[in-house]
C-alpha positions as CSV (number, residue, x, y, z in Angstrom):
1,V,-30.1,4.6,29.5
2,A,-30.3,1.9,32.1
3,K,-30.5,-0.8,29.4
4,D,-27.7,0.8,27.4
5,L,-25.4,0.8,30.5
6,G,-26.4,-2.7,31.6
7,L,-27.9,-1.4,34.9
8,Q,-31.1,-2.4,36.6
9,L,-33.6,0.4,37.3
10,P,-32.9,0.6,41.1
11,E,-29.2,1.1,40.3
12,I,-29.9,4.3,38.6
13,S,-30.7,6.1,41.8
14,D,-28.2,4.0,43.9
15,R,-25.3,5.0,41.6
16,G,-26.4,8.7,41.3
17,V,-26.9,8.5,37.5
18,R,-27.8,12.0,36.2
19,V,-27.7,14.1,33.0
20,V,-25.8,17.4,33.0
21,S,-26.3,19.9,30.1
22,E,-24.1,22.8,29.2
23,G,-25.2,26.2,30.6
24,R,-27.6,26.9,33.3
25,T,-30.7,25.3,31.9
26,Q,-31.1,21.5,32.2
27,Y,-33.1,20.6,29.1
28,I,-32.8,16.8,29.5
29,S,-33.3,14.7,32.6
30,L,-33.4,11.0,33.5
31,H,-36.7,9.5,34.4
32,G,-36.0,7.5,37.6
33,K,-38.7,4.9,37.2
34,T,-38.2,4.1,33.5
35,G,-34.5,4.9,32.9
36,H,-35.5,7.0,29.8
37,L,-34.2,10.4,28.8
38,V,-36.9,13.0,28.9
39,T,-37.2,16.7,28.2
40,A,-37.0,18.6,31.5
41,E,-37.6,22.1,29.9
42,R,-39.1,23.4,26.8
43,I,-36.5,23.5,24.0
44,D,-36.7,26.6,21.9
45,R,-34.4,26.2,18.9
46,E,-34.6,29.8,17.9
47,Q,-33.5,30.9,21.4
48,L,-30.9,28.2,21.8
49,C,-29.3,28.4,18.4
50,E,-30.2,31.9,17.2
51,R,-27.7,32.3,14.4
52,V,-26.4,28.8,13.9
53,Q,-27.8,26.6,11.1
54,Q,-26.8,23.3,12.8
55,C,-28.3,23.2,16.4
56,V,-26.7,20.8,18.8
57,L,-27.7,20.3,22.4
58,R,-24.8,18.7,24.3
59,C,-25.2,16.8,27.6
60,E,-23.2,14.4,29.7
61,L,-24.3,11.3,31.6
62,I,-22.7,11.1,35.0
63,V,-22.5,7.7,36.8
64,E,-20.9,7.5,40.2
65,G,-18.8,4.5,41.1
66,E,-17.0,1.9,38.9
67,M,-18.6,0.4,35.8
């Protein structure tokens, strides 16, 4: 994520970069030392998309300040 946004790793924490998922459970987070997206919780497809054939997990990346 840091590389894609053109940020250096220290800027990730300085700019309050975070990942926000729909719903209560945050399945994905941002690793502060590497800038990689990582799974924060176990993702159970059957529980998440019980009756839907195409399962999509949506999330947003929030960056504070101007880019």
